[in-house]
C-alpha positions as CSV (number, residue, x, y, z in Angstrom):
1,M,-70.0,-60.2,19.3
2,E,-73.3,-58.8,18.1
3,F,-73.0,-56.0,20.6
4,L,-69.5,-55.1,19.3
5,N,-70.6,-55.1,15.7
6,S,-73.5,-52.8,16.6
7,A,-71.1,-50.5,18.5
8,W,-68.6,-50.5,15.6
9,T,-71.4,-49.6,13.2
10,L,-72.6,-46.8,15.5
11,I,-69.1,-45.4,15.8
12,K,-68.6,-45.3,12.0
13,R,-72.0,-43.6,11.6
14,V,-71.3,-41.0,14.2
15,L,-67.8,-40.2,12.8
16,D,-69.1,-40.4,9.2
17,V,-66.4,-42.8,8.1
18,Q,-66.4,-46.1,6.2
19,D,-63.6,-48.2,7.8
20,G,-61.1,-48.5,10.6
21,K,-58.6,-46.1,9.0
22,G,-61.3,-43.5,8.8
23,V,-62.1,-44.0,12.5
24,A,-58.4,-43.7,13.4
25,R,-58.0,-40.6,11.4
26,A,-61.2,-39.0,12.9
27,V,-60.0,-39.8,16.4
28,L,-56.3,-38.9,16.0
29,E,-56.7,-35.6,14.1
30,P,-58.3,-33.7,17.0
31,I,-55.8,-35.3,19.4
32,A,-53.0,-34.1,17.2
33,I,-54.5,-30.6,17.1
34,I,-54.7,-30.5,20.9
35,A,-51.1,-31.7,21.2
36,I,-49.8,-29.1,18.8
37,T,-51.7,-26.4,20.6
38,F,-50.4,-27.5,23.9
39,A,-46.8,-27.7,22.6
40,S,-47.0,-24.3,21.0
41,T,-48.3,-22.6,24.1
42,T,-45.6,-24.4,26.1
43,A,-42.5,-24.1,24.0
44,I,-43.1,-21.3,21.5
45,A,-45.5,-18.5,22.6
46,Q,-48.6,-17.7,24.5
47,P,-51.1,-14.8,24.4
48,F,-51.8,-12.7,27.5
49,Y,-54.1,-9.8,28.4
50,V,-53.4,-6.5,30.3
51,P,-56.0,-5.8,32.9
52,S,-54.2,-2.9,34.7
53,G,-52.3,0.3,33.9
54,S,-49.0,-0.4,35.7
55,M,-47.1,-0.8,32.4
56,Q,-48.3,2.3,30.7
57,P,-47.2,3.8,28.4
58,T,-45.6,0.6,27.0
59,L,-48.7,-1.5,27.4
60,A,-52.3,0.0,27.7
61,I,-55.2,-1.4,29.7
62,G,-57.0,-3.8,27.3
63,D,-53.9,-4.7,25.3
64,A,-53.6,-8.3,24.2
65,F,-50.0,-9.4,23.5
66,V,-47.9,-12.4,22.7
67,A,-45.1,-13.6,25.0
68,A,-42.3,-15.8,23.6
69,K,-41.5,-18.8,25.8
70,Y,-38.0,-19.7,24.5
71,P,-35.8,-16.7,25.3
72,Y,-35.2,-17.7,28.9
73,G,-35.6,-21.5,28.7
74,Y,-38.3,-23.4,30.4
75,S,-39.5,-24.1,33.9
76,R,-42.7,-25.5,35.4
77,Y,-44.4,-22.2,34.7
78,S,-43.7,-22.5,31.0
79,V,-46.4,-25.2,31.0
80,P,-50.1,-24.2,31.1
81,F,-51.4,-24.1,34.7
82,G,-47.9,-24.5,36.1
83,L,-48.1,-28.3,35.9
84,G,-44.4,-28.8,35.2
85,P,-42.0,-30.2,37.9
86,A,-40.6,-27.7,40.5
87,S,-37.0,-26.7,40.1
88,T,-34.7,-23.9,41.1
89,G,-33.2,-23.8,37.6
90,R,-34.6,-23.7,34.0
91,L,-34.1,-26.0,31.1
92,L,-31.9,-24.2,28.5
93,Q,-31.8,-21.3,30.9
94,K,-30.8,-17.8,29.7
95,M,-30.9,-14.7,32.0
96,P,-33.1,-11.8,30.9
97,K,-31.5,-8.5,30.1
98,Q,-32.2,-5.3,31.9
99,G,-35.1,-3.6,30.2
100,D,-36.8,-6.8,29.0
101,V,-40.6,-6.8,29.6
102,V,-41.5,-10.1,31.0
103,V,-44.4,-12.2,32.1
104,F,-44.0,-14.1,35.4
105,R,-45.9,-15.9,38.1
106,L,-46.3,-13.8,41.3
107,P,-44.1,-15.4,44.0
108,R,-46.6,-15.0,46.8
109,D,-49.4,-16.3,44.7
110,P,-48.3,-18.3,41.6
111,S,-51.9,-18.5,40.3
112,Q,-51.5,-14.8,39.4
113,T,-49.7,-13.8,36.3
114,Y,-47.9,-10.3,36.2
115,I,-46.1,-8.3,33.6
116,K,-43.3,-5.9,34.5
117,R,-39.9,-4.7,33.3
118,V,-36.7,-6.3,34.4
119,I,-34.7,-3.6,36.3
120,G,-32.2,-5.5,38.5
121,L,-30.3,-8.7,37.8
122,P,-28.7,-10.9,40.5
123,G,-26.2,-8.9,42.5
124,D,-27.5,-5.5,41.4
125,R,-28.2,-2.8,44.0
126,V,-31.4,-1.0,43.2
127,Q,-32.7,2.1,44.9
128,M,-35.2,4.9,44.3
129,I,-34.0,8.4,45.5
130,E,-36.5,11.3,45.1
131,G,-38.3,9.4,42.3
132,H,-35.1,8.7,40.3
133,L,-33.8,5.2,39.7
134,W,-30.3,4.3,40.9
135,I,-28.6,1.0,40.0
136,N,-25.2,0.0,41.5
137,G,-24.6,3.5,42.9
138,K,-25.4,5.4,39.6
139,Q,-28.4,7.4,38.8
140,M,-30.2,6.4,35.6
141,T,-30.5,9.1,32.9
142,L,-34.1,10.5,32.7
143,R,-35.0,12.6,29.7
144,A,-38.2,14.6,29.4
145,N,-40.4,13.4,26.5
146,G,-43.5,15.5,26.6
147,D,-46.8,14.4,28.0
148,G,-48.9,11.3,27.4
149,K,-52.4,10.0,28.2
150,V,-52.6,7.7,31.2
151,E,-55.8,5.7,31.9
152,A,-56.8,4.9,35.4
153,E,-58.6,1.7,36.5
154,D,-61.9,3.5,36.5
155,G,-61.5,4.5,32.8
156,T,-60.7,8.2,33.4
157,I,-57.9,9.5,31.2
158,T,-55.5,12.3,32.2
159,E,-52.3,13.8,30.9
160,A,-49.1,12.7,32.7
161,P,-45.4,13.7,32.2
162,R,-43.6,11.2,30.0
163,F,-39.8,10.5,30.3
164,I,-37.3,8.2,28.6
165,E,-35.2,6.3,31.1
166,T,-31.9,4.7,30.1
167,L,-30.6,1.6,31.9
168,P,-26.9,0.6,32.4
169,N,-26.9,-1.6,29.3
170,G,-28.1,1.3,27.1
171,V,-31.7,0.1,26.8
172,S,-34.1,3.1,26.8
173,H,-37.8,2.9,27.5
174,P,-40.7,5.3,28.3
175,I,-42.1,5.8,31.8
176,F,-44.9,8.0,33.3
177,K,-43.8,10.0,36.3
178,W,-45.6,12.9,38.0
179,N,-45.0,12.5,41.7
180,W,-41.5,12.6,43.1
181,E,-42.3,12.1,46.8
182,G,-44.6,9.1,46.8
183,P,-44.3,5.9,48.9
184,G,-42.1,4.2,46.3
185,D,-39.9,7.2,45.5
186,N,-37.4,6.9,48.4
187,T,-36.5,3.4,49.2
188,Q,-33.8,1.3,50.8
189,V,-31.1,-0.3,48.7
190,F,-32.4,-3.6,47.4
191,V,-29.7,-6.1,46.8
192,V,-31.0,-8.7,44.3
193,P,-30.3,-12.2,45.5
194,A,-28.8,-14.9,43.3
195,G,-31.4,-16.5,41.0
196,H,-33.8,-13.6,41.4
197,L,-34.8,-10.4,39.5
198,F,-36.0,-7.0,40.5
199,M,-39.1,-5.8,38.6
200,M,-40.8,-2.4,38.1
201,G,-43.7,-1.0,36.1
202,D,-43.3,1.8,33.6
203,N,-46.2,3.7,35.2
204,R,-44.0,4.4,38.2
205,D,-46.6,6.1,40.4
206,N,-49.2,3.3,39.9
207,S,-47.2,0.1,40.0
208,L,-47.1,-2.5,42.8
209,D,-43.8,-4.1,42.0
210,S,-40.5,-5.2,43.6
211,R,-40.3,-2.0,45.6
212,W,-42.9,-3.6,47.9
213,S,-42.4,-6.9,49.7
214,P,-44.9,-9.8,49.5
215,E,-45.9,-8.9,53.1
216,E,-46.9,-5.5,51.8
217,Q,-48.9,-7.3,49.0
218,G,-46.1,-6.3,46.6
219,V,-44.0,-8.4,44.2
220,G,-40.7,-8.6,46.0
221,F,-37.8,-10.3,44.3
222,V,-38.9,-12.7,41.6
223,P,-37.2,-16.1,41.3
224,V,-36.0,-16.8,37.8
225,E,-38.0,-20.0,37.9
226,N,-41.2,-17.9,37.9
227,L,-40.5,-16.4,34.4
228,V,-43.1,-17.4,31.8
229,G,-41.8,-15.5,28.8
230,R,-40.8,-12.2,27.2
231,A,-43.4,-9.9,25.8
232,E,-43.0,-9.4,22.1
233,F,-45.8,-7.6,20.3
234,V,-49.4,-6.4,20.7
235,V,-52.0,-8.4,18.8
236,G,-55.1,-6.5,19.7
237,S,-56.3,-3.7,22.0
238,Y,-59.7,-2.7,23.3
239,D,-60.6,0.1,25.8
240,F,-63.2,-1.9,27.6
241,L,-63.3,0.6,30.5
242,N,-64.8,3.2,28.3
243,A,-67.1,1.0,26.2
244,H,-70.3,2.1,27.8
245,A,-73.0,2.5,25.2
246,V,-73.5,-0.3,22.7
247,W,-73.0,2.1,19.7
248,S,-69.6,3.1,21.1
249,W,-68.2,-0.4,21.3
250,L,-66.6,-0.6,17.9
251,G,-65.0,2.8,18.5
252,E,-63.0,1.5,21.5
253,F,-60.9,-0.9,19.4
254,R,-57.4,0.7,19.3
255,L,-56.2,-0.5,15.9
256,S,-53.2,1.8,16.0
257,R,-51.7,-0.4,18.7
258,V,-52.0,-3.7,16.8
259,F,-48.6,-5.2,16.0
260,N,-46.7,-2.7,18.1
261,S,-43.6,-4.2,19.5
262,V,-43.2,-4.3,23.3
263,N,-39.9,-2.8,24.3
């Protein structure tokens, strides 16, 4: 009994409280904070970071953005670390729309998180012919939109032709495209299986996406279960590839990108 009294006195001293209610409050408050944080990143939204240039010009290398979890329902990959139960469907499932920018777990390696644009839905026939996107036998409209700055993975920045592509549902989005005879510019017809999606990056000549199979270290078709969320808006952006000298670090924050919507 003397030991328990001593332990109780020590606990109250460490937590800086006077009685049992104070101890309960001191213990339960951090637990509640952790629970709320876990619930919010599971059910509402989660921040992500862009390490590559495959989604330029929509997302730049170094962008931090928020993805909403609720638009497509929930699967095991909605839970941090993919700890949820495996399932071929989703709780409260809704299918993405063509043109949505989504975060998903890579089918061949679910430990990796990718971000791409939804191009093909189940049953769609997707093909690239001479660098132009075709869906269900129709060529997508591509309108010239000047030039833009594209950043490579080594930090070099060059000018690239920019276009506006319009998908069958009327969604328009920018892409970079300068090579019309590259390895992903003339493909087979991809028929999207049930329960799967076809993804592509907006930086068409520098995106390893559904045009390449998992055996080719590509993305392949993405199961709907692998969706994590829909990209919503940029919350910060830093050009870390060009932050060389200490005195240049502050200048690499791209404040003009903050709160830009992702569409």
